[in-house]
C-alpha positions as CSV (number, residue, x, y, z in Angstrom):
1,X,64.2,101.6,99.7
2,X,66.3,103.4,102.8
3,X,69.7,102.5,103.5
4,X,70.5,102.7,107.2
5,X,73.6,105.0,108.1
6,X,75.0,105.7,111.4
7,X,76.8,109.0,112.3
8,X,78.2,109.8,115.7
9,X,81.1,111.9,117.3
10,X,84.3,110.2,118.3
11,X,85.2,113.0,120.9
12,X,84.9,110.3,123.7
13,X,86.8,107.8,121.9
14,X,86.0,105.2,119.0
15,X,84.8,102.1,120.9
16,X,81.8,103.5,122.3
17,X,80.7,105.2,119.2
18,X,81.4,102.0,117.1
19,X,79.1,100.0,119.6
20,X,76.3,102.5,119.1
21,X,76.7,102.0,115.3
22,X,76.6,98.2,116.1
23,X,73.3,98.4,117.5
24,X,71.7,101.0,115.1
25,X,72.8,98.9,112.2
26,X,72.4,95.5,113.8
27,X,75.8,94.4,112.9
28,X,75.6,91.2,114.7
29,X,72.9,89.7,112.5
30,X,75.1,90.3,109.3
31,X,78.4,89.3,110.6
32,X,78.1,87.2,114.1
33,X,80.6,84.3,113.7
34,X,81.4,85.3,109.8
35,X,85.0,85.4,108.0
36,X,85.7,89.2,107.5
37,X,88.5,91.1,106.0
38,X,89.1,94.7,107.4
39,X,90.6,96.9,104.3
40,X,91.8,99.9,106.2
41,X,93.8,102.9,104.4
42,X,97.4,102.6,104.8
43,X,99.1,104.4,102.0
44,X,102.1,105.9,103.3
45,X,105.2,104.8,104.6
46,X,104.3,106.1,108.2
47,X,101.2,107.2,109.6
48,X,100.0,110.7,108.5
49,X,96.7,112.2,109.9
50,X,94.0,112.8,107.3
51,X,95.9,110.3,104.9
52,X,95.7,106.9,106.8
53,X,93.2,105.2,109.1
54,X,93.9,105.7,112.7
55,X,95.2,102.9,114.8
56,X,92.5,103.6,117.3
57,X,89.5,103.3,114.6
58,X,90.9,100.1,113.3
59,X,91.4,98.7,116.7
60,X,88.0,99.9,117.6
61,X,86.5,97.5,114.6
62,X,88.8,94.7,115.3
63,X,87.7,94.4,118.9
64,X,84.0,95.0,118.1
65,X,84.0,92.0,115.6
66,X,86.2,89.7,117.8
67,X,83.5,90.4,120.3
68,X,81.1,88.7,117.9
69,X,83.5,85.9,117.2
70,X,84.4,86.6,113.7
71,X,87.4,85.3,111.8
72,X,89.2,88.5,111.3
73,X,91.9,89.3,108.7
74,X,93.2,92.3,108.0
75,X,95.8,94.4,106.0
76,X,96.7,96.1,102.8
77,X,98.6,95.2,99.6
78,X,102.2,96.9,98.6
79,X,102.0,100.8,97.8
80,X,103.3,103.4,96.1
81,X,102.2,103.3,92.6
82,X,105.5,104.1,90.4
83,X,107.5,104.3,93.7
84,X,106.2,101.0,95.4
85,X,107.1,100.7,99.2
86,X,106.9,97.6,101.2
87,X,103.4,97.4,103.6
88,X,105.4,95.1,105.8
89,X,107.5,97.9,106.8
90,X,104.4,100.1,107.3
91,X,102.7,97.4,109.6
92,X,105.9,97.6,111.7
93,X,106.0,101.4,111.8
94,X,102.1,101.3,113.0
95,X,103.0,98.5,115.3
96,X,100.1,96.5,113.7
97,X,101.7,93.0,114.3
98,X,101.2,93.8,118.0
99,X,97.6,94.6,117.3
100,X,97.2,91.1,115.6
101,X,98.6,89.3,118.3
102,X,96.6,91.4,121.0
103,X,93.2,90.4,119.4
104,X,94.4,86.9,117.8
105,X,93.7,88.2,114.1
106,X,95.7,87.9,111.3
107,X,97.7,90.7,109.4
108,X,98.5,90.1,105.8
109,X,100.3,91.8,103.1
110,X,98.2,91.1,100.1
111,X,100.7,91.2,97.8
112,X,102.4,88.2,99.3
113,X,99.3,85.9,99.6
114,X,98.3,83.4,97.0
115,X,96.7,84.9,94.0
116,X,94.1,84.4,91.3
117,X,93.7,86.5,87.8
118,X,90.5,88.3,87.5
119,X,89.3,89.3,83.8
120,X,86.8,91.8,82.9
121,X,85.8,93.6,79.8
122,X,85.3,97.5,79.4
123,X,84.4,99.4,76.2
124,X,85.4,96.7,74.4
125,X,88.6,95.7,75.9
126,X,89.7,93.0,78.1
127,X,91.5,94.1,81.4
128,X,92.9,91.8,84.3
129,X,94.1,92.2,87.9
130,X,95.6,90.1,90.7
131,X,93.8,89.6,94.0
132,X,94.7,87.2,97.0
133,X,92.9,84.2,97.0
134,X,91.6,84.8,100.7
135,X,88.8,86.9,99.1
136,X,87.3,83.9,98.0
137,X,86.9,82.5,101.6
138,X,85.7,85.6,103.4
139,X,82.0,86.5,103.8
140,X,82.5,90.2,103.6
141,X,85.3,93.1,103.4
142,X,84.7,96.1,105.9
143,X,86.0,99.2,104.1
144,X,87.9,101.8,106.8
145,X,88.8,104.8,104.6
146,X,89.4,108.2,105.9
147,X,87.5,111.4,104.2
148,X,89.9,113.0,101.8
149,X,90.7,114.9,98.8
150,X,92.6,113.0,95.8
151,X,94.4,114.9,93.1
152,X,93.2,112.2,90.4
153,X,89.9,111.0,91.6
154,X,88.4,113.9,93.4
155,X,87.8,112.3,96.6
156,X,89.0,108.9,98.3
157,X,86.3,106.8,100.0
158,X,84.9,103.7,100.8
159,X,85.1,102.3,97.0
160,X,88.4,104.0,96.4
161,X,90.0,102.6,99.5
162,X,89.5,98.6,97.9
163,X,91.9,100.1,95.0
164,X,94.8,98.9,97.6
165,X,92.8,95.4,97.3
166,X,94.4,94.9,93.7
167,X,97.7,93.1,94.7
168,X,100.3,94.9,92.7
169,X,100.9,98.4,92.3
170,X,101.8,98.1,88.4
171,X,98.4,96.7,87.7
172,X,96.7,99.7,89.6
173,X,98.5,101.9,87.2
174,X,97.3,100.3,84.0
175,X,93.8,100.4,85.3
176,X,93.6,104.1,86.0
177,X,92.1,105.2,82.8
178,X,89.1,102.6,83.6
179,X,89.1,103.5,87.0
180,X,85.1,103.5,87.9
181,X,84.7,99.9,85.9
182,X,87.5,98.6,87.8
183,X,86.1,99.9,91.3
184,X,83.1,97.9,90.7
185,X,84.8,94.5,89.7
186,X,87.0,94.9,92.9
187,X,84.0,95.7,95.0
188,X,82.5,92.6,93.5
189,X,85.5,90.3,94.1
190,X,86.0,91.7,97.9
191,X,82.5,91.4,98.7
192,X,82.7,94.8,99.9
193,X,79.6,95.5,102.6
194,X,80.3,97.2,105.7
195,X,81.9,100.5,105.4
196,X,83.4,102.3,108.6
197,X,84.5,105.9,107.6
198,X,87.2,107.0,110.0
199,X,86.3,110.8,110.5
200,X,88.9,111.6,113.0
201,X,90.9,113.6,110.5
202,X,90.0,114.8,106.9
203,X,92.6,115.5,104.3
204,X,91.9,119.1,102.5
205,X,93.5,120.5,99.1
206,X,95.6,118.0,97.8
207,X,95.8,114.1,98.4
208,X,96.1,111.1,98.9
209,X,99.3,111.5,100.4
210,X,99.8,115.4,100.9
211,X,97.4,118.1,102.0
212,X,96.2,120.0,104.9
213,X,95.1,117.7,107.8
214,X,91.4,118.8,109.1
215,X,90.3,117.7,112.6
216,X,86.6,116.3,112.2
217,X,85.9,114.0,115.0
218,X,83.5,111.8,113.6
219,X,82.4,108.1,112.4
220,X,80.2,106.8,109.6
221,X,79.0,103.6,109.1
222,X,76.6,101.5,107.0
223,X,76.2,98.6,105.1
224,X,75.7,100.8,101.7
225,X,79.2,101.9,101.0
226,X,77.6,104.3,98.8
227,X,75.5,106.0,101.3
228,X,78.6,106.4,103.2
229,X,80.4,108.1,100.2
230,X,77.4,110.3,99.4
231,X,77.4,111.6,103.2
232,X,81.0,111.9,103.5
233,X,81.1,114.4,100.5
234,X,78.1,116.5,102.1
235,X,80.1,116.5,105.3
236,X,83.1,117.9,103.7
237,X,80.8,120.6,101.6
238,X,81.5,118.9,98.6
239,X,79.0,117.9,95.8
240,X,79.4,114.0,95.7
241,X,78.6,113.7,92.0
242,X,80.2,116.9,90.6
243,X,83.6,116.6,92.7
244,X,83.8,113.0,91.8
245,X,83.4,111.5,88.4
246,X,83.9,108.0,89.8
247,X,80.8,108.4,92.3
248,X,78.9,109.7,89.6
249,X,79.3,106.6,87.5
250,X,78.8,104.2,90.4
251,X,75.5,106.1,91.0
252,X,74.5,105.6,87.4
253,X,75.0,102.0,88.1
254,X,72.9,102.2,91.3
255,X,76.0,101.7,93.7
256,X,75.3,105.1,95.3
257,X,71.8,105.8,96.9
258,X,70.6,109.7,96.8
259,X,70.6,111.2,100.3
260,X,66.9,111.2,100.4
261,X,67.1,107.6,100.5
262,X,69.2,107.4,103.6
263,X,68.1,106.7,107.0
264,X,70.2,108.2,109.5
265,X,70.2,107.5,113.5
266,X,70.5,111.3,114.0
267,X,70.6,114.8,112.0
268,X,73.9,114.7,110.0
269,X,74.0,118.2,109.2
270,X,75.6,119.4,112.5
271,X,78.5,117.4,111.6
272,X,79.2,119.3,108.6
273,X,82.9,120.9,108.3
274,X,82.8,124.6,109.2
275,X,86.0,124.3,107.0
276,X,84.9,123.4,103.0
277,X,87.4,121.1,101.4
278,X,88.5,121.8,98.0
279,X,90.9,120.6,95.4
280,X,93.6,122.6,94.3
281,X,96.4,121.1,92.0
282,X,99.6,122.2,91.2
283,X,101.1,122.4,87.8
284,X,103.2,119.6,88.4
285,X,100.0,117.4,89.7
286,X,98.7,117.4,85.5
287,X,101.4,115.0,84.1
288,X,99.9,112.5,86.5
289,X,96.3,113.5,86.0
290,X,96.7,113.1,82.3
291,X,98.3,109.7,82.6
292,X,95.5,108.6,85.0
293,X,93.1,109.6,82.4
294,X,94.9,108.1,79.1
295,X,95.8,104.4,78.2
296,X,98.5,105.7,76.0
297,X,100.1,108.3,78.5
298,X,99.9,105.5,81.3
299,X,102.0,103.2,79.0
300,X,104.3,106.2,78.3
301,X,104.5,107.7,81.8
302,X,104.9,104.5,83.5
303,X,106.0,101.6,81.1
304,X,107.7,102.9,78.4
305,X,111.4,103.6,77.7
306,X,110.9,107.2,78.4
307,X,109.4,106.6,81.9
308,X,112.6,106.9,84.2
309,X,113.6,110.1,82.4
310,X,110.1,111.4,82.6
311,X,109.9,110.9,86.5
312,X,113.5,112.4,86.8
313,X,112.6,115.6,84.8
314,X,109.3,116.0,87.2
315,X,110.8,115.6,90.4
316,X,113.4,118.4,89.5
317,X,110.5,120.5,90.2
318,X,108.2,118.3,92.4
319,X,108.9,117.3,95.8
320,X,108.9,113.4,96.2
321,X,106.0,112.2,98.6
322,X,108.5,109.9,100.5
């Protein structure tokens, strides 16, 4: 089976390239008149290149879907992990209410929507998370990530971008030790389909909020999120299955196809970044990584009686992200 994937330059603007992608992927046949949720990456209190989806990319996708008479909702849940910040303030900072009014679409904070609890089993244990009930009503979620390095997950692409569809930050923290299985579940809940990778900027060295922005100027799009993940890693000069354990796990479950299973509109190799992407952790990143991988240390670091003291101690040596 061949998975169609589009790649193109956005040096002349996002909209014409997205229109070209729509023709190659025949997006109208899948989404004409449908109910669609757009999940951009909005994981910082104000816009940062390489960290967040660009407003231009978001507007380009909104415009395309409205031209297909889609019922469009876009948004994000409150973010920040142990130090959550209001997504409503991010919306205002990025002037997203103006974008919503311009195109007649709905902008939502997923943490403020009616909620439903979702249960799943993993490794003999039961886990849960909350999600906005609007996902029960839509036909598809469009994931709009950016190509970036992540200090805990290696990379942050199409599937990782859906982490913000889990409504509450404290639930995301508890699910970190079962990250890959939880990604599978939230992808099912959100009906993940089309992925549009905003390659305006990439984030090198450290992420998801700090690092070195690298100008890339390309767009990837496919109805196979795994195809986008595989290709994005290679464009960053990374091995998708060595540099990201969750992508290796998702591949083993059939969610990420091999590169030779992909059908491109053009040769993808000229788009490879001349700057190799890499992960370089500081020693102050390792406490978070240990907690990310362990149920015990997650409890100690974020929910136990020592949590406040441990974070105070850490921030004596590490600068706060915001």
